[in-house]
CHARMM-style PDB file with segment names, atoms N, HN, CA, C and O in Angstrom:
ATOM      1  N   MET     1    -165.575  53.522 130.816  1.00  0.00      PROA
ATOM      2  CA  MET     1    -165.000  53.172 132.655  1.00  0.00      PROA
ATOM      3  C   MET     1    -163.166  52.399 131.965  1.00  0.00      PROA
ATOM      4  O   MET     1    -162.737  51.512 131.227  1.00  0.00      PROA
ATOM      5  N   ALA     2    -162.678  53.534 132.876  1.00  0.00      PROA
ATOM      6  HN  ALA     2    -163.027  54.254 133.476  1.00  0.00      PROA
ATOM      7  CA  ALA     2    -160.840  53.135 132.485  1.00  0.00      PROA
ATOM      8  C   ALA     2    -160.572  51.295 132.621  1.00  0.00      PROA
ATOM      9  O   ALA     2    -159.772  50.785 131.837  1.00  0.00      PROA
ATOM     10  N   GLU     3    -161.167  50.574 133.466  1.00  0.00      PROA
ATOM     11  HN  GLU     3    -161.817  50.989 134.103  1.00  0.00      PROA
ATOM     12  CA  GLU     3    -161.396  49.227 133.775  1.00  0.00      PROA
ATOM     13  C   GLU     3    -161.803  48.867 132.527  1.00  0.00      PROA
ATOM     14  O   GLU     3    -161.228  47.792 132.359  1.00  0.00      PROA
ATOM     15  N   GLU     4    -162.318  49.054 131.734  1.00  0.00      PROA
ATOM     16  HN  GLU     4    -162.785  49.928 131.871  1.00  0.00      PROA
ATOM     17  CA  GLU     4    -163.404  47.839 130.875  1.00  0.00      PROA
ATOM     18  C   GLU     4    -162.299  48.138 129.891  1.00  0.00      PROA
ATOM     19  O   GLU     4    -162.322  47.227 129.064  1.00  0.00      PROA
ATOM     20  N   LEU     5    -161.332  49.009 129.601  1.00  0.00      PROA
ATOM     21  HN  LEU     5    -161.313  49.749 130.273  1.00  0.00      PROA
ATOM     22  CA  LEU     5    -160.469  48.859 128.705  1.00  0.00      PROA
ATOM     23  C   LEU     5    -158.870  48.145 129.146  1.00  0.00      PROA
ATOM     24  O   LEU     5    -157.786  48.113 128.564  1.00  0.00      PROA
ATOM     25  N   ASP     6    -159.308  47.678 130.320  1.00  0.00      PROA
ATOM     26  HN  ASP     6    -160.189  47.705 130.793  1.00  0.00      PROA
ATOM     27  CA  ASP     6    -158.421  47.083 131.017  1.00  0.00      PROA
ATOM     28  C   ASP     6    -158.063  45.598 130.267  1.00  0.00      PROA
ATOM     29  O   ASP     6    -158.640  44.624 130.751  1.00  0.00      PROA
ATOM     30  N   TYR     7    -157.165  45.362 129.137  1.00  0.00      PROA
ATOM     31  HN  TYR     7    -156.697  46.153 128.744  1.00  0.00      PROA
ATOM     32  CA  TYR     7    -157.202  44.165 128.770  1.00  0.00      PROA
ATOM     33  C   TYR     7    -156.363  42.391 129.493  1.00  0.00      PROA
ATOM     34  O   TYR     7    -156.427  41.175 129.315  1.00  0.00      PROA
ATOM     35  N   ILE     8    -155.445  43.723 130.583  1.00  0.00      PROA
ATOM     36  HN  ILE     8    -155.392  44.711 130.727  1.00  0.00      PROA
ATOM     37  CA  ILE     8    -154.684  42.512 131.345  1.00  0.00      PROA
ATOM     38  C   ILE     8    -155.135  41.777 132.516  1.00  0.00      PROA
ATOM     39  O   ILE     8    -154.812  40.730 133.077  1.00  0.00      PROA
ATOM     40  N   ALA     9    -156.347  43.072 132.755  1.00  0.00      PROA
ATOM     41  HN  ALA     9    -156.609  43.922 132.299  1.00  0.00      PROA
ATOM     42  CA  ALA     9    -156.979  42.533 133.891  1.00  0.00      PROA
ATOM     43  C   ALA     9    -158.118  42.051 133.744  1.00  0.00      PROA
ATOM     44  O   ALA     9    -158.601  41.585 134.776  1.00  0.00      PROA
ATOM     45  N   TYR    10    -158.814  41.983 132.712  1.00  0.00      PROA
ATOM     46  HN  TYR    10    -158.421  42.361 131.873  1.00  0.00      PROA
ATOM     47  CA  TYR    10    -160.010  41.224 132.162  1.00  0.00      PROA
ATOM     48  C   TYR    10    -159.180  39.695 131.855  1.00  0.00      PROA
ATOM     49  O   TYR    10    -159.704  38.623 132.158  1.00  0.00      PROA
ATOM     50  N   PHE    11    -158.033  39.779 131.313  1.00  0.00      PROA
ATOM     51  HN  PHE    11    -157.607  40.650 131.067  1.00  0.00      PROA
ATOM     52  CA  PHE    11    -158.141  38.093 131.136  1.00  0.00      PROA
ATOM     53  C   PHE    11    -157.658  37.183 132.649  1.00  0.00      PROA
ATOM     54  O   PHE    11    -157.796  35.992 132.926  1.00  0.00      PROA
ATOM     55  N   ALA    12    -157.100  38.234 133.370  1.00  0.00      PROA
ATOM     56  HN  ALA    12    -156.988  39.202 133.145  1.00  0.00      PROA
ATOM     57  CA  ALA    12    -156.079  37.472 134.682  1.00  0.00      PROA
ATOM     58  C   ALA    12    -157.876  37.332 135.179  1.00  0.00      PROA
ATOM     59  O   ALA    12    -158.356  36.257 135.537  1.00  0.00      PROA
ATOM     60  N   ARG    13    -158.599  38.502 135.114  1.00  0.00      PROA
ATOM     61  HN  ARG    13    -158.209  39.375 134.823  1.00  0.00      PROA
ATOM     62  CA  ARG    13    -159.890  37.664 135.745  1.00  0.00      PROA
ATOM     63  C   ARG    13    -160.760  36.684 135.121  1.00  0.00      PROA
ATOM     64  O   ARG    13    -161.620  36.220 135.868  1.00  0.00      PROA
ATOM     65  N   THR    14    -160.730  36.148 133.603  1.00  0.00      PROA
ATOM     66  HN  THR    14    -160.030  36.525 132.996  1.00  0.00      PROA
ATOM     67  CA  THR    14    -160.745  35.078 132.722  1.00  0.00      PROA
ATOM     68  C   THR    14    -159.961  33.728 133.820  1.00  0.00      PROA
ATOM     69  O   THR    14    -160.552  33.156 134.735  1.00  0.00      PROA
ATOM     70  N   LYS    15    -158.972  33.559 133.524  1.00  0.00      PROA
ATOM     71  HN  LYS    15    -158.492  34.024 132.780  1.00  0.00      PROA
ATOM     72  CA  LYS    15    -158.031  32.689 134.729  1.00  0.00      PROA
ATOM     73  C   LYS    15    -158.099  33.083 136.488  1.00  0.00      PROA
ATOM     74  O   LYS    15    -157.430  32.390 137.254  1.00  0.00      PROA
ATOM     75  N   ARG    16    -158.828  34.068 136.955  1.00  0.00      PROA
ATOM     76  HN  ARG    16    -159.372  34.631 136.333  1.00  0.00      PROA
ATOM     77  CA  ARG    16    -159.334  33.445 137.722  1.00  0.00      PROA
ATOM     78  C   ARG    16    -158.013  33.505 138.940  1.00  0.00      PROA
ATOM     79  O   ARG    16    -157.904  33.072 140.087  1.00  0.00      PROA
ATOM     80  N   PHE    17    -156.733  34.612 137.613  1.00  0.00      PROA
ATOM     81  HN  PHE    17    -156.822  34.964 136.681  1.00  0.00      PROA
ATOM     82  CA  PHE    17    -154.923  34.381 138.528  1.00  0.00      PROA
ATOM     83  C   PHE    17    -156.160  35.565 139.663  1.00  0.00      PROA
ATOM     84  O   PHE    17    -157.258  36.069 139.426  1.00  0.00      PROA
ATOM     85  N   ASP    18    -154.757  35.600 141.506  1.00  0.00      PROA
ATOM     86  HN  ASP    18    -153.865  35.191 141.698  1.00  0.00      PROA
ATOM     87  CA  ASP    18    -155.099  36.733 141.918  1.00  0.00      PROA
ATOM     88  C   ASP    18    -154.140  38.133 141.572  1.00  0.00      PROA
ATOM     89  O   ASP    18    -152.972  38.396 141.857  1.00  0.00      PROA
ATOM     90  N   ILE    19    -155.119  38.840 140.877  1.00  0.00      PROA
ATOM     91  HN  ILE    19    -156.068  38.626 140.645  1.00  0.00      PROA
ATOM     92  CA  ILE    19    -154.032  40.095 140.719  1.00  0.00      PROA
ATOM     93  C   ILE    19    -154.541  41.371 141.871  1.00  0.00      PROA
ATOM     94  O   ILE    19    -155.442  41.570 142.686  1.00  0.00      PROA
ATOM     95  N   ARG    20    -153.469  41.967 141.398  1.00  0.00      PROA
ATOM     96  HN  ARG    20    -152.737  41.806 140.737  1.00  0.00      PROA
ATOM     97  CA  ARG    20    -153.264  43.064 142.592  1.00  0.00      PROA
ATOM     98  C   ARG    20    -153.158  44.185 142.578  1.00  0.00      PROA
ATOM     99  O   ARG    20    -152.083  44.141 143.177  1.00  0.00      PROA
ATOM    100  N   PRO    21    -153.293  45.129 142.443  1.00  0.00      PROA
ATOM    101  CA  PRO    21    -152.812  46.996 142.663  1.00  0.00      PROA
ATOM    102  C   PRO    21    -151.498  46.600 141.852  1.00  0.00      PROA
ATOM    103  O   PRO    21    -151.547  47.442 140.956  1.00  0.00      PROA
ATOM    104  N   ARG    22    -150.635  46.030 141.667  1.00  0.00      PROA
ATOM    105  HN  ARG    22    -150.595  45.345 142.396  1.00  0.00      PROA
ATOM    106  CA  ARG    22    -149.154  45.758 141.005  1.00  0.00      PROA
ATOM    107  C   ARG    22    -149.152  44.385 140.916  1.00  0.00      PROA
ATOM    108  O   ARG    22    -149.052  43.675 141.917  1.00  0.00      PROA
ATOM    109  N   THR    23    -149.311  43.714 139.176  1.00  0.00      PROA
ATOM    110  HN  THR    23    -149.392  44.291 138.363  1.00  0.00      PROA
ATOM    111  CA  THR    23    -149.430  42.650 139.101  1.00  0.00      PROA
ATOM    112  C   THR    23    -148.210  42.538 137.704  1.00  0.00      PROA
ATOM    113  O   THR    23    -147.942  43.299 136.775  1.00  0.00      PROA
ATOM    114  N   ILE    24    -147.658  41.113 138.158  1.00  0.00      PROA
ATOM    115  HN  ILE    24    -147.876  40.494 138.913  1.00  0.00      PROA
ATOM    116  CA  ILE    24    -146.409  40.839 137.669  1.00  0.00      PROA
ATOM    117  C   ILE    24    -146.042  39.105 136.766  1.00  0.00      PROA
ATOM    118  O   ILE    24    -145.406  38.076 136.997  1.00  0.00      PROA
ATOM    119  N   PHE    25    -146.934  39.692 135.660  1.00  0.00      PROA
ATOM    120  HN  PHE    25    -147.450  40.528 135.473  1.00  0.00      PROA
ATOM    121  CA  PHE    25    -146.745  38.401 134.413  1.00  0.00      PROA
ATOM    122  C   PHE    25    -145.316  37.580 134.399  1.00  0.00      PROA
ATOM    123  O   PHE    25    -144.463  38.033 133.636  1.00  0.00      PROA
ATOM    124  N   VAL    26    -145.061  36.704 134.982  1.00  0.00      PROA
ATOM    125  HN  VAL    26    -145.754  36.336 135.601  1.00  0.00      PROA
ATOM    126  CA  VAL    26    -143.834  35.759 133.700  1.00  0.00      PROA
ATOM    127  C   VAL    26    -144.041  34.629 133.647  1.00  0.00      PROA
ATOM    128  O   VAL    26    -145.000  33.943 134.001  1.00  0.00      PROA
ATOM    129  N   GLU    27    -142.632  34.301 132.948  1.00  0.00      PROA
ATOM    130  HN  GLU    27    -141.854  34.859 132.661  1.00  0.00      PROA
ATOM    131  CA  GLU    27    -143.385  32.758 132.117  1.00  0.00      PROA
ATOM    132  C   GLU    27    -144.237  31.503 132.817  1.00  0.00      PROA
ATOM    133  O   GLU    27    -145.367  31.115 133.113  1.00  0.00      PROA
ATOM    134  N   GLY    28    -143.409  31.310 132.837  1.00  0.00      PROA
ATOM    135  HN  GLY    28    -142.491  31.625 132.596  1.00  0.00      PROA
ATOM    136  CA  GLY    28    -143.534  30.024 134.155  1.00  0.00      PROA
ATOM    137  C   GLY    28    -143.896  30.078 135.586  1.00  0.00      PROA
ATOM    138  O   GLY    28    -144.555  30.996 136.073  1.00  0.00      PROA
ATOM    139  N   THR    29    -143.495  29.181 136.169  1.00  0.00      PROA
ATOM    140  HN  THR    29    -142.959  28.435 135.774  1.00  0.00      PROA
ATOM    141  CA  THR    29    -143.520  28.996 137.620  1.00  0.00      PROA
ATOM    142  C   THR    29    -142.749  28.661 138.011  1.00  0.00      PROA
ATOM    143  O   THR    29    -142.725  28.550 139.237  1.00  0.00      PROA
ATOM    144  N   THR    30    -141.744  28.324 137.314  1.00  0.00      PROA
ATOM    145  HN  THR    30    -141.763  28.414 136.318  1.00  0.00      PROA
ATOM    146  CA  THR    30    -140.191  28.357 138.180  1.00  0.00      PROA
ATOM    147  C   THR    30    -139.788  29.690 137.997  1.00  0.00      PROA
ATOM    148  O   THR    30    -138.954  29.964 138.859  1.00  0.00      PROA
ATOM    149  N   ASP    31    -139.962  30.417 137.426  1.00  0.00      PROA
ATOM    150  HN  ASP    31    -140.640  30.194 136.725  1.00  0.00      PROA
ATOM    151  CA  ASP    31    -140.399  32.184 137.882  1.00  0.00      PROA
ATOM    152  C   ASP    31    -141.089  32.778 139.164  1.00  0.00      PROA
ATOM    153  O   ASP    31    -140.715  33.771 139.789  1.00  0.00      PROA
ATOM    154  N   VAL    32    -141.930  32.153 139.373  1.00  0.00      PROA
ATOM    155  HN  VAL    32    -142.234  31.346 138.866  1.00  0.00      PROA
ATOM    156  CA  VAL    32    -142.772  32.799 140.421  1.00  0.00      PROA
ATOM    157  C   VAL    32    -142.425  33.009 141.361  1.00  0.00      PROA
ATOM    158  O   VAL    32    -142.530  33.998 142.086  1.00  0.00      PROA
ATOM    159  N   GLU    33    -141.472  31.113 141.566  1.00  0.00      PROA
ATOM    160  HN  GLU    33    -141.386  30.309 140.977  1.00  0.00      PROA
ATOM    161  CA  GLU    33    -141.009  30.743 142.803  1.00  0.00      PROA
ATOM    162  C   GLU    33    -139.583  31.123 143.218  1.00  0.00      PROA
ATOM    163  O   GLU    33    -139.002  30.869 144.273  1.00  0.00      PROA
ATOM    164  N   LEU    34    -139.047  31.963 141.860  1.00  0.00      PROA
ATOM    165  HN  LEU    34    -139.519  32.170 141.003  1.00  0.00      PROA
ATOM    166  CA  LEU    34    -137.672  32.720 142.429  1.00  0.00      PROA
ATOM    167  C   LEU    34    -137.824  33.613 142.951  1.00  0.00      PROA
ATOM    168  O   LEU    34    -137.207  34.031 143.931  1.00  0.00      PROA
ATOM    169  N   PHE    35    -138.925  34.210 142.228  1.00  0.00      PROA
ATOM    170  HN  PHE    35    -139.426  33.871 141.432  1.00  0.00      PROA
ATOM    171  CA  PHE    35    -139.320  36.018 142.659  1.00  0.00      PROA
ATOM    172  C   PHE    35    -139.797  35.044 144.971  1.00  0.00      PROA
ATOM    173  O   PHE    35    -139.329  35.340 146.070  1.00  0.00      PROA
ATOM    174  N   GLU    36    -140.675  34.157 144.615  1.00  0.00      PROA
ATOM    175  HN  GLU    36    -141.056  33.916 143.722  1.00  0.00      PROA
ATOM    176  CA  GLU    36    -140.991  34.355 145.829  1.00  0.00      PROA
ATOM    177  C   GLU    36    -139.371  33.685 147.409  1.00  0.00      PROA
ATOM    178  O   GLU    36    -139.236  34.044 148.579  1.00  0.00      PROA
ATOM    179  N   LEU    37    -138.595  32.743 146.608  1.00  0.00      PROA
ATOM    180  HN  LEU    37    -138.705  32.451 145.657  1.00  0.00      PROA
ATOM    181  CA  LEU    37    -138.058  32.663 147.458  1.00  0.00      PROA
ATOM    182  C   LEU    37    -136.934  33.776 147.274  1.00  0.00      PROA
ATOM    183  O   LEU    37    -136.225  33.645 148.272  1.00  0.00      PROA
ATOM    184  N   ALA    38    -136.403  34.842 146.465  1.00  0.00      PROA
ATOM    185  HN  ALA    38    -136.979  34.949 145.654  1.00  0.00      PROA
ATOM    186  CA  ALA    38    -135.913  35.934 146.415  1.00  0.00      PROA
ATOM    187  C   ALA    38    -136.879  37.205 147.822  1.00  0.00      PROA
ATOM    188  O   ALA    38    -136.487  38.039 148.639  1.00  0.00      PROA
ATOM    189  N   ALA    39    -137.747  36.849 147.546  1.00  0.00      PROA
ATOM    190  HN  ALA    39    -138.066  36.172 146.882  1.00  0.00      PROA
ATOM    191  CA  ALA    39    -138.739  37.175 148.346  1.00  0.00      PROA
ATOM    192  C   ALA    39    -138.297  37.086 150.058  1.00  0.00      PROA
ATOM    193  O   ALA    39    -137.579  37.931 150.594  1.00  0.00      PROA
ATOM    194  N   LYS    40    -138.653  36.358 150.491  1.00  0.00      PROA
ATOM    195  HN  LYS    40    -139.236  35.671 150.056  1.00  0.00      PROA
ATOM    196  CA  LYS    40    -138.404  34.949 151.326  1.00  0.00      PROA
ATOM    197  C   LYS    40    -136.913  34.913 151.881  1.00  0.00      PROA
ATOM    198  O   LYS    40    -136.995  34.638 153.079  1.00  0.00      PROA
ATOM    199  N   LEU    41    -135.741  35.057 151.548  1.00  0.00      PROA
ATOM    200  HN  LEU    41    -135.675  35.280 150.575  1.00  0.00      PROA
ATOM    201  CA  LEU    41    -134.519  35.988 151.792  1.00  0.00      PROA
ATOM    202  C   LEU    41    -134.565  36.678 152.085  1.00  0.00      PROA
ATOM    203  O   LEU    41    -134.450  36.869 153.296  1.00  0.00      PROA
ATOM    204  N   GLU    42    -134.803  37.767 151.094  1.00  0.00      PROA
ATOM    205  HN  GLU    42    -134.896  37.612 150.110  1.00  0.00      PROA
ATOM    206  CA  GLU    42    -134.865  38.948 151.866  1.00  0.00      PROA
ATOM    207  C   GLU    42    -135.530  40.022 152.807  1.00  0.00      PROA
ATOM    208  O   GLU    42    -135.215  41.198 152.988  1.00  0.00      PROA
ATOM    209  N   LYS    43    -136.499  39.301 153.328  1.00  0.00      PROA
ATOM    210  HN  LYS    43    -136.755  38.346 153.181  1.00  0.00      PROA
ATOM    211  CA  LYS    43    -137.260  39.293 154.472  1.00  0.00      PROA
ATOM    212  C   LYS    43    -136.290  38.727 155.949  1.00  0.00      PROA
ATOM    213  O   LYS    43    -136.041  39.138 157.082  1.00  0.00      PROA
ATOM    214  N   GLU    44    -135.991  37.611 155.133  1.00  0.00      PROA
ATOM    215  HN  GLU    44    -136.193  37.277 154.212  1.00  0.00      PROA
ATOM    216  CA  GLU    44    -135.472  36.722 156.628  1.00  0.00      PROA
ATOM    217  C   GLU    44    -134.399  37.624 156.751  1.00  0.00      PROA
ATOM    218  O   GLU    44    -134.342  38.127 157.873  1.00  0.00      PROA
ATOM    219  N   GLU    45    -133.463  38.019 155.901  1.00  0.00      PROA
ATOM    220  HN  GLU    45    -133.509  37.610 154.989  1.00  0.00      PROA
ATOM    221  CA  GLU    45    -132.111  38.809 156.047  1.00  0.00      PROA
ATOM    222  C   GLU    45    -133.052  40.796 156.718  1.00  0.00      PROA
ATOM    223  O   GLU    45    -132.829  41.468 157.725  1.00  0.00      PROA
ATOM    224  N   THR    46    -133.654  40.935 155.991  1.00  0.00      PROA
ATOM    225  HN  THR    46    -133.836  40.389 155.173  1.00  0.00      PROA
ATOM    226  CA  THR    46    -134.003  42.617 156.426  1.00  0.00      PROA
ATOM    227  C   THR    46    -135.207  43.059 157.103  1.00  0.00      PROA
ATOM    228  O   THR    46    -135.475  44.240 157.323  1.00  0.00      PROA
ATOM    229  N   GLY    47    -135.937  42.041 157.432  1.00  0.00      PROA
ATOM    230  HN  GLY    47    -135.720  41.082 157.254  1.00  0.00      PROA
ATOM    231  CA  GLY    47    -137.313  42.088 157.706  1.00  0.00      PROA
ATOM    232  C   GLY    47    -137.872  42.716 157.209  1.00  0.00      PROA
ATOM    233  O   GLY    47    -138.693  43.355 157.866  1.00  0.00      PROA
ATOM    234  N   VAL    48    -137.785  42.953 155.653  1.00  0.00      PROA
ATOM    235  HN  VAL    48    -137.118  42.435 155.118  1.00  0.00      PROA
ATOM    236  CA  VAL    48    -138.545  43.444 154.332  1.00  0.00      PROA
ATOM    237  C   VAL    48    -138.916  42.602 153.504  1.00  0.00      PROA
ATOM    238  O   VAL    48    -138.214  41.845 152.834  1.00  0.00      PROA
ATOM    239  N   ASP    49    -140.911  42.790 153.544  1.00  0.00      PROA
ATOM    240  HN  ASP    49    -141.481  43.405 154.089  1.00  0.00      PROA
ATOM    241  CA  ASP    49    -141.124  42.240 152.556  1.00  0.00      PROA
ATOM    242  C   ASP    49    -141.842  42.708 150.931  1.00  0.00      PROA
ATOM    243  O   ASP    49    -142.960  43.124 150.629  1.00  0.00      PROA
ATOM    244  N   LEU    50    -140.818  42.461 150.257  1.00  0.00      PROA
ATOM    245  HN  LEU    50    -139.909  42.124 150.502  1.00  0.00      PROA
ATOM    246  CA  LEU    50    -140.805  42.487 149.315  1.00  0.00      PROA
ATOM    247  C   LEU    50    -142.133  42.617 148.260  1.00  0.00      PROA
ATOM    248  O   LEU    50    -142.654  43.657 147.858  1.00  0.00      PROA
ATOM    249  N   LEU    51    -142.475  41.320 147.970  1.00  0.00      PROA
ATOM    250  HN  LEU    51    -142.051  40.475 148.296  1.00  0.00      PROA
ATOM    251  CA  LEU    51    -144.035  41.285 147.664  1.00  0.00      PROA
ATOM    252  C   LEU    51    -145.174  41.473 148.487  1.00  0.00      PROA
ATOM    253  O   LEU    51    -146.105  41.484 147.682  1.00  0.00      PROA
ATOM    254  N   GLY    52    -145.652  41.630 149.653  1.00  0.00      PROA
ATOM    255  HN  GLY    52    -144.896  41.621 150.307  1.00  0.00      PROA
ATOM    256  CA  GLY    52    -146.708  42.424 150.383  1.00  0.00      PROA
ATOM    257  C   GLY    52    -147.948  41.848 149.784  1.00  0.00      PROA
ATOM    258  O   GLY    52    -147.927  40.706 149.324  1.00  0.00      PROA
ATOM    259  N   ASP    53    -148.908  42.499 149.767  1.00  0.00      PROA
ATOM    260  HN  ASP    53    -148.925  43.426 150.140  1.00  0.00      PROA
ATOM    261  CA  ASP    53    -150.274  42.354 148.932  1.00  0.00      PROA
ATOM    262  C   ASP    53    -150.546  42.910 148.153  1.00  0.00      PROA
ATOM    263  O   ASP    53    -151.518  42.583 147.472  1.00  0.00      PROA
ATOM    264  N   ARG    54    -149.545  44.422 147.788  1.00  0.00      PROA
ATOM    265  HN  ARG    54    -148.755  44.688 148.341  1.00  0.00      PROA
ATOM    266  CA  ARG    54    -150.227  44.888 146.804  1.00  0.00      PROA
ATOM    267  C   ARG    54    -149.788  44.528 145.216  1.00  0.00      PROA
ATOM    268  O   ARG    54    -150.259  44.760 144.102  1.00  0.00      PROA
ATOM    269  N   LEU    55    -148.393  43.697 145.861  1.00  0.00      PROA
ATOM    270  HN  LEU    55    -148.011  43.509 146.766  1.00  0.00      PROA
ATOM    271  CA  LEU    55    -147.964  43.211 144.309  1.00  0.00      PROA
ATOM    272  C   LEU    55    -147.889  41.392 144.485  1.00  0.00      PROA
ATOM    273  O   LEU    55    -147.482  40.649 145.378  1.00  0.00      PROA
ATOM    274  N   ALA    56    -148.547  41.165 143.055  1.00  0.00      PROA
ATOM    275  HN  ALA    56    -148.878  41.768 142.330  1.00  0.00      PROA
ATOM    276  CA  ALA    56    -148.514  39.687 142.221  1.00  0.00      PROA
ATOM    277  C   ALA    56    -147.669  39.386 141.335  1.00  0.00      PROA
ATOM    278  O   ALA    56    -147.571  39.880 140.212  1.00  0.00      PROA
ATOM    279  N   ILE    57    -146.716  38.158 142.048  1.00  0.00      PROA
ATOM    280  HN  ILE    57    -146.796  37.756 142.960  1.00  0.00      PROA
ATOM    281  CA  ILE    57    -146.363  37.524 140.318  1.00  0.00      PROA
ATOM    282  C   ILE    57    -146.960  36.131 140.144  1.00  0.00      PROA
ATOM    283  O   ILE    57    -146.919  35.307 141.057  1.00  0.00      PROA
ATOM    284  N   ILE    58    -147.595  35.843 138.786  1.00  0.00      PROA
ATOM    285  HN  ILE    58    -147.628  36.512 138.044  1.00  0.00      PROA
ATOM    286  CA  ILE    58    -148.461  35.077 138.052  1.00  0.00      PROA
ATOM    287  C   ILE    58    -147.293  34.734 137.092  1.00  0.00      PROA
ATOM    288  O   ILE    58    -146.444  35.533 136.697  1.00  0.00      PROA
ATOM    289  N   ALA    59    -147.351  33.904 136.896  1.00  0.00      PROA
ATOM    290  HN  ALA    59    -148.040  33.255 137.217  1.00  0.00      PROA
ATOM    291  CA  ALA    59    -147.172  32.346 135.420  1.00  0.00      PROA
ATOM    292  C   ALA    59    -147.915  32.575 134.384  1.00  0.00      PROA
ATOM    293  O   ALA    59    -149.056  33.000 134.566  1.00  0.00      PROA
ATOM    294  N   ALA    60    -147.461  32.359 133.167  1.00  0.00      PROA
ATOM    295  HN  ALA    60    -146.535  32.014 133.019  1.00  0.00      PROA
ATOM    296  CA  ALA    60    -148.235  32.972 132.280  1.00  0.00      PROA
ATOM    297  C   ALA    60    -148.996  31.411 132.246  1.00  0.00      PROA
ATOM    298  O   ALA    60    -150.166  31.180 131.939  1.00  0.00      PROA
ATOM    299  N   GLY    61    -148.055  30.542 132.618  1.00  0.00      PROA
ATOM    300  HN  GLY    61    -147.105  30.730 132.868  1.00  0.00      PROA
ATOM    301  CA  GLY    61    -148.638  28.963 132.532  1.00  0.00      PROA
ATOM    302  C   GLY    61    -147.347  28.157 133.281  1.00  0.00      PROA
ATOM    303  O   GLY    61    -146.215  28.569 133.536  1.00  0.00      PROA
ATOM    304  N   GLU    62    -147.997  26.803 133.536  1.00  0.00      PROA
ATOM    305  HN  GLU    62    -148.916  26.468 133.329  1.00  0.00      PROA
ATOM    306  CA  GLU    62    -147.121  25.477 134.183  1.00  0.00      PROA
ATOM    307  C   GLU    62    -146.067  25.951 133.544  1.00  0.00      PROA
ATOM    308  O   GLU    62    -145.977  26.431 132.415  1.00  0.00      PROA
ATOM    309  N   LYS    63    -144.854  25.678 134.810  1.00  0.00      PROA
ATOM    310  HN  LYS    63    -144.928  25.288 135.728  1.00  0.00      PROA
ATOM    311  CA  LYS    63    -143.629  25.185 133.828  1.00  0.00      PROA
ATOM    312  C   LYS    63    -142.741  26.112 132.212  1.00  0.00      PROA
ATOM    313  O   LYS    63    -142.221  27.198 131.956  1.00  0.00      PROA
ATOM    314  N   ASN    64    -142.966  25.156 131.708  1.00  0.00      PROA
ATOM    315  HN  ASN    64    -143.389  24.274 131.916  1.00  0.00      PROA
ATOM    316  CA  ASN    64    -142.126  25.709 130.293  1.00  0.00      PROA
ATOM    317  C   ASN    64    -143.436  26.022 129.231  1.00  0.00      PROA
ATOM    318  O   ASN    64    -143.170  26.414 128.094  1.00  0.00      PROA
ATOM    319  N   GLU    65    -145.160  25.793 129.736  1.00  0.00      PROA
ATOM    320  HN  GLU    65    -145.377  25.474 130.659  1.00  0.00      PROA
ATOM    321  CA  GLU    65    -146.128  26.296 129.140  1.00  0.00      PROA
ATOM    322  C   GLU    65    -146.433  27.904 128.082  1.00  0.00      PROA
ATOM    323  O   GLU    65    -146.820  28.434 127.041  1.00  0.00      PROA
ATOM    324  N   GLY    66    -145.771  28.018 129.659  1.00  0.00      PROA
ATOM    325  HN  GLY    66    -145.456  27.587 130.505  1.00  0.00      PROA
ATOM    326  CA  GLY    66    -146.315  29.448 129.694  1.00  0.00      PROA
ATOM    327  C   GLY    66    -144.983  30.750 128.464  1.00  0.00      PROA
ATOM    328  O   GLY    66    -144.948  31.771 127.779  1.00  0.00      PROA
ATOM    329  N   GLY    67    -144.181  29.609 128.998  1.00  0.00      PROA
ATOM    330  HN  GLY    67    -144.209  28.779 129.556  1.00  0.00      PROA
ATOM    331  CA  GLY    67    -142.624  30.703 127.891  1.00  0.00      PROA
ATOM    332  C   GLY    67    -142.904  30.041 126.364  1.00  0.00      PROA
ATOM    333  O   GLY    67    -143.744  29.235 125.964  1.00  0.00      PROA
ATOM    334  N   ARG    68    -141.660  30.856 125.616  1.00  0.00      PROA
ATOM    335  HN  ARG    68    -140.978  31.511 125.941  1.00  0.00      PROA
ATOM    336  CA  ARG    68    -141.308  30.057 124.717  1.00  0.00      PROA
ATOM    337  C   ARG    68    -141.510  28.494 124.666  1.00  0.00      PROA
ATOM    338  O   ARG    68    -142.346  27.987 125.414  1.00  0.00      PROA
ATOM    339  N   LYS    69    -140.660  27.606 123.681  1.00  0.00      PROA
ATOM    340  HN  LYS    69    -139.981  28.018 123.073  1.00  0.00      PROA
ATOM    341  CA  LYS    69    -141.096  26.619 123.466  1.00  0.00      PROA
ATOM    342  C   LYS    69    -139.713  25.962 123.096  1.00  0.00      PROA
ATOM    343  O   LYS    69    -139.089  26.663 122.300  1.00  0.00      PROA
ATOM    344  N   GLU    70    -139.192  25.027 123.392  1.00  0.00      PROA
ATOM    345  HN  GLU    70    -139.698  24.457 124.039  1.00  0.00      PROA
ATOM    346  CA  GLU    70    -137.641  24.934 123.423  1.00  0.00      PROA
ATOM    347  C   GLU    70    -138.144  24.167 122.490  1.00  0.00      PROA
ATOM    348  O   GLU    70    -139.006  23.314 122.702  1.00  0.00      PROA
ATOM    349  N   CYS    71    -137.356  24.563 120.785  1.00  0.00      PROA
ATOM    350  HN  CYS    71    -136.656  25.257 120.613  1.00  0.00      PROA
ATOM    351  CA  CYS    71    -136.262  23.825 119.908  1.00  0.00      PROA
ATOM    352  C   CYS    71    -135.691  22.685 119.952  1.00  0.00      PROA
ATOM    353  O   CYS    71    -134.587  22.400 120.415  1.00  0.00      PROA
ATOM    354  N   ALA    72    -136.880  21.677 119.195  1.00  0.00      PROA
ATOM    355  HN  ALA    72    -137.777  21.909 118.818  1.00  0.00      PROA
ATOM    356  CA  ALA    72    -135.551  20.477 119.276  1.00  0.00      PROA
ATOM    357  C   ALA    72    -134.393  20.625 119.202  1.00  0.00      PROA
ATOM    358  O   ALA    72    -134.166  21.834 119.138  1.00  0.00      PROA
ATOM    359  N   GLY    73    -133.441  20.011 119.173  1.00  0.00      PROA
ATOM    360  HN  GLY    73    -133.625  19.030 119.226  1.00  0.00      PROA
ATOM    361  CA  GLY    73    -132.092  20.372 118.932  1.00  0.00      PROA
ATOM    362  C   GLY    73    -131.767  20.997 119.659  1.00  0.00      PROA
ATOM    363  O   GLY    73    -130.813  20.336 120.068  1.00  0.00      PROA
ATOM    364  N   ASN    74    -131.785  22.065 120.383  1.00  0.00      PROA
ATOM    365  HN  ASN    74    -132.560  22.602 120.051  1.00  0.00      PROA
ATOM    366  CA  ASN    74    -131.225  22.913 120.957  1.00  0.00      PROA
ATOM    367  C   ASN    74    -130.686  22.361 122.453  1.00  0.00      PROA
ATOM    368  OT1 ASN    74    -130.071  23.116 123.205  1.00  0.00      PROA
TER     369      ASN     74
END
């Protein structure tokens, strides 16, 4: 089955992520917050719900834990 080959969906299920037909993984929770804020502002301005119920934005980790680590001295 095609679903058996979907490694991202399998990973998301093991982490109990809320995946949807369209799922975008971002580095951290700040990125999710920015997507949600942009969607909220667009909905207030135009009435269009950019996220809807078919799109999920999921952080790979909390805050800095999902993305690259900052090097000391940077």
